[in-house]
N, C-alpha and C positions, 0 to 999 in steps of 0.2 A: 436526502441521503443523510447518516447523524453519525458523527465522529464519535467513536467510543474510546480510545486509548491509543497510547504510542509503545514501540515497542523499539529496542536499539536493534541496529543492525548489526550484531554479531554473532557467533555460535550459537548463544544460549536464545537469542530472539528467533533466529532461524529454527531452532528445534520447536521453541514455544508455538511458532506460527504453523509448523507442520503438524504437531500435536492438535492444533487447535481446527486444522483442516480435517483431519482425521477422526475427529469426535465431533464434527459439526453435524447437526439436525438438518439437513440438506432439504427437508422437506418443508421446513418452517423457515430456514432464513439461510443468507449466503453472506461469503465474508468476500470484502473488498479491500486490497492493500496496496496505498499509496506511499512513494519514498519521499523524504525530507532528506534536505541537504545541500551543498553549495552548488548552486545551478550555474552559474556564471563561469565558474573554474572549469568544470566539466564541459559545457557547452564550449568554450573556446579551445580547449584540447581536443575535441571532437571536428574543429573547423568550421564550427558555428558561429554566429555572432555572440557576444554576451547574453543577449536575450533569450537563445534560441530553445533552451528547457524550460521556459517560463510557464508553460502550459503544464509539462509532466516531466519530472526527471525519471529517466532510465532507473529501474529497482537496481543495476548493478553499481551505481553511484551514490545508492543512500547509505547516509549515517544513521536513520530513524526510520522507522515504518508507520504509518498512520493508518491504523485499523478500524475500519467500518462494519458492523454486522448489520446487515438490512434483514428486517421481516419481509417474507413474502404475503402476498395479501391474496385472500381467495379470489377467485372468479366468481362473482355476482351475477347469473342472470335472471 
């Protein structure tokens, strides 16, 4: 997986991601969006331990999104 760029998790960033998803050529690549932000604060507020969201932060708590564009490889038989 290759990290491509970051987008702020505000209205403009959400609009940009929506446009990117709409105009993406799904035959050649796909899009993966991961959340960046304060993990410990939100995990404790949700009743988990401070390390509860170390693996993945839910998108609703993101302050930034990491965007990955992943190229599909053709199956060679």
